[in-house]
N, C-alpha and C positions, 0 to 999 in steps of 0.2 A: 585908437589902437596903440598899445605899448608893448615893447618886447624886452623889458628889463627883467633881470632875474638876479636875486640876491645870493643864491647859493646853488651848488650843483644839485641836480635833481633829474627826474625823468621828464622829458618833453614828449607829450602825446598829442597826436594830430589826427583829426577826422573832419570830414566836410559834410556829413550827412546825419540825419536824425537817428538812423539805426546804429551808426557808428558811435553816436553820443551815448546811446544805451549800453552798447558793448563796452565802450570805454569806461563808463561809470562802474560797471560790474568788475572790470579788470582792476580799477583803482581800489575799489572796496576790498577785493581779495588781496591785493598787494599790501595794502595798509594793515589788513588783518595779520598777514604773515610778517610784516616788518613796519611797525608804526612810525619809524623814523624816516621813511621815504617821503619825498615831496614831489608832487606832480604839478606841472604847469602845462598849458597847452591850448590847442584850438579845439573847441567843442561847444557844447550847449548847456542847457539847464541841468540835465542829468549828471554830467561830469562835474559841474560846479557843486551840486549837492553832495556828490561823492567825496569832495575834498580837493578838487583840481582848481588851481588858480587859472581862470580863463584869460588869456592874453589877447586872443582874437576870437570873435564869435564865429562859429561855423556857418551862421546865416550868411556871412559875407562870401562864402565859397560854394554854397549849396546850389549849383546849377547843373543841368544835364544837357548834353548835346553840343555839337561843334558851334552852331550859330549862337547859342546861349552863352557859351564860354567866351566867344569873341566879344560879345556885347558887355560882358562883365570883366573883361581882361584887365582894365586898370586896377580895380580893387583886388583881383586875384594876384596881380603882379606885386602890388604893395604888400600884401600878406606874405607872399613868398620871400620878398627881399627882407622883410622884417625877421622872418624865421631863419633865413640864410645868415643874416648878420649875427643872430643869436648863436647859431651853431659855430661860427668862426670867432665869436667874441671872447672876452676874458672870463666870462661866467658860463662857459659852455656846459651843457648838461652831461651827465654820465651815460645817458641812454636816450635814444630816439625810438619811440614806439609809434608806428604808423598803422592806422586802421582803415582798410579799404581805400577808396578815393585815389586810385592808382596814378592817373595822369599828373596830379599835383604831387602826391607823396613819393613817387619814384624819383622825381627830380630833387626832392628834398633829401631823399636817401643818398643820392649822389653827392650832395653837399656835405652830408654827415660823414660819408666815406673819406672825402678829402680832409675833413677836420679830425679824422681818427676816432670818431664817435660810433660805438656799436649800434646796429640797427635791428630792431625786432619788428617784423611785419605781421600784423594780425588781420586775418581774413585775406586770403590770397587773391591777387588780381586774377580775374577770370580768364586765365590763359587757355582753359579748355573750351572757352566760347569763341574767342577771337584773338588774333595776333599772338599765336602760339610761340612765335620766335622771340617773344619778350622774356622767356624763361632765362636765357643767358644774360640778358641785361639785368634782370632781377637778381640773379645769383651774384653778379658783379658788385652790387651795391648793398645787398641785404645779408646780414649774418645768420639770422634765424628767422624762420617763417612758420607761423602757426596756421595750419590748414584746417578748414572747418568741414571739408568734405573728404570722405575716405579715398576717393580716386585722385585727389590732387597731388600727393607726394610723388606719384609715378612720373609726372611731367618733369620733375626736377632731378630724376635719377641720374647719377654720374656727374652732377654739377657741384661746385664748391659752396654749398649752402646747406645748413641744417634745417630740414623741413620735417615737422612733426604734425601728425594728425591729432587734433585736440578735441574733436567733437564740435557740435554746433552750439554757439552761445545762446540761441533761443531756448534750448532745453534748460538752461540755468534760470532763464527769465520766465518760463512758462508757468502760469498758474491756472488751475482749473477754473473756468468761468463760474461766477456766481449763478444761481438758478435763474433761468430765463424769466420766470414769473416775477421773481423778486426785483430783478433789474428793471423790467418793464413797469412794474408797479411804482417804482421810484420816479418814473417819467410820466405817470398817469396814463399808461397805455394798457388796454385790456389784454389779457393773456391770449385770447383767441384772435387777435389782430395779426394780419400778415405784416411782417417787419423786414425791411431791406436795408442793409448797410451800404452806404456810399463812401468809399475810401479813395479820395482824390489825390492823395500823396502829401508829402511834406515839403516839397520844393516848389518855388514859384514857377519854374519852367514846366513842371508837371501840371500845375493848375492852368497855365497858359494854354496848353495843348489838349487837356483832357476834361477840364471842369465843365465847359459848355456842353460837350457831348454827354457827359454823365447826367447833367441836369435835364437835358432834352430826353434822354432815355428814361429817366425817372418820371417825367411828365407823361410820356407815352404809356409807361406801365400803369400810372394812375388812371389813365383812360379806361384800361381794361380791368383794373382792380381798384375801384374808387376808395376803398377803405384802407388801402395800404399806408403804412407809416414808414418814415425814413430816419435812420440814425447816421450822423456824420461825426466821426471822431476828430477833434481839433488837435493837430500836432502842436506841441508846446513851442516850437521854434517859428511858427507862423503868426503873422499879424492876424488876429481873429476876424478883422474886417474883410480879409481876402476871401473868406468863406461865408461869413454872415451876410454880407451885402448881396452877393449873387443869389444865395438861397432865399433870402427875404424877397428879392425881386421876382423869383420864380413862383411864389405863392404855393410851393409844395408843403405838405405837412412834414416838416423836417425838425428833428431835434438835434441841435448841436451839443455834443457831449464831450466829456473829458476823454483823453486818449488812452483809456484803459482798454486796449485793443481786444484782449481776450474776453472781457465781459461784454464789450460791444458786439463782437462777432458771435459770441455764444447766445446772445439774445435775438439774433437775426435768423430768418428763414433762408435768406440768401444774401450774398454780398457782391457788389460790383466794385472791383478794386483795380487800381493801377498796378503794374508789374513792380515787383521788388520784394523786400523782406516781409512786407505785410501779407503777402500771399502765403508764406510759410506760417505766419502767426495765425492766419485765418484757418489754414489747414489743421494746425494743432488744436484749434478750438472745435474742429469738426464740422465747419459750416460750408455748404456748397457755395461756389462762387463762379463768377465770370471775370476774366481778366481783360482790361483795356490797356492798350499800349500805343500811344500816339506821340509823335515829336515833330520837329520841323521837317518839311519835305527834304531839305538838303541833308540834314543829319541822318534821316532814315535811309536815303539813297546810298549814302556812304556806308552806313552800318550794315545794310543788307548785303553788301559785297564782302564785308569783313567777318561778320558773325557766322560761326560754324556750329550752331546748335539747332536741334529739332524743335526746341521749345523756348519760350521767352520767360514764362513764369517760373519762379524758383520751386513752387509746389510741384509742377510738372517735371522740372529738371531732377529734383530729388527722387520723385516717383519713377523716373525713367520712362514715362509714357504720358499720354494726354489724359489726365484725370479730369481736369476742368477745361472748359473751352477758352481759347485765347482769341481776342479780336484785335487785330493789328492794323494800324494806320487806316487806310480807306475802308477796310472791312469792319472797323469799329463805328458803325452807323448807329444812331439812336434806335432805329427800327430793329436791327439785329440784336442789339444789347437788351432792349426791352422784351423781345421775344424769348431770349434765353432766360432772363430773370423770371418771366411769367411761367416758363416751363419748370424752373427750379422750385417755384412756389406751389404750382398746381399739380405737377406730375410726381406723385409720391414715390413710385418705383424708380424714377429717374434720380430723384434727390437721394433716396436711400442707397442706391448703387454708388453714387459719388461719395457719400458719407463712409461707406465701407472702405473705399479706396483711400480716402483721406486718413482713416485710422491706421493704415499701414505706413504712412509717411514718417510718423514719429519713430517707429521701429528702425527705419533706414537711417535716421539721423544720429544714432549712437546713444551714448550715455551722457547724463549731465556731468557737471564738473569742469566744463570747458574753461570758465573764467579762472578757476584755481590753477589749472594746468598752464595757462598762458602767464599767470602771475608768477609762477615758479620759474618759467623761462626767463621772464624779465628780471627776477632777482638773481638768477645765475649770471646774467650779463652785467647787472649793476655791480655785483661783487667780483666781477672779473673771471668767473668760472666758465668753463665750456660745456658743462653738463653732459 
């Protein structure tokens, strides 16, 4: 780990695979508008390919849940101290760009505020879901906030922070899936085969609490649909062995594929997915799904008291209603999940109704161009303007 910086630039920080993608598109748009900018930061492969000098890998920070954070605290603390020293050092950046990852990033924003460095927050902390009192703390340390849902700016009304609705970054990244038959042919799968996507997540903690259940659900589904085939996208930030070894041991007919999520989802008749951005990606591809959400019992017990939303999956949150079923904690049994997947595959009326609802989600997400709008906000701040 190194935190040296040769010249002033924009420091960009994310701790998640989705943030790595969003950050990459932001960097690309920023460099298109101003090729003289330089980005360093905390991210992954996508940000590096976009031109960011990665000083800390986001893999070191990508954990979910109170118990998991505690167990990884030493490396998280080292990363934070490294970035704090950079913000207060002689080669401090002109701008700090924070993407999601609020518990870590808001502490970093506080340090930037002390150092007199402007802060742009991209992807608002989900104050509408829990800890709504955080809006005042966010306004105290963040200068501009790029909100990706149209209902978010209202939460900050009257506070000393510039909040702009920029649309959702997935609309910039979305690509129509290649034809199902072509994709499956590349894998040697006949077009009339039932295909299920298994999306276990991109964090080790997600795998720890969800992967075994997902595999068991797939095994039960295979008992009722013997010819079913499974596709598992491999997140670029994960050690391939974390998925390959458990699936090989399961003896399931699984194809481990590149993480081209829209092509993968588009080739599936149904998807079993962890909660997160991937549920919106699957919705954009138009594929019916079931959502699994499991974490440590302690983290879940605390979160249940704090979270104030009717839905966990982003696809349902954007839709404003339950479009796809969510199986949370003890309700996420292999039996229940396999039964839902079986229905999604065999009940055509049921799956068609879900597809119609999913087609409306893209309309609710606004227009594309999010990355460019955020890039222009960043340039305003780098150049010292208020926009």
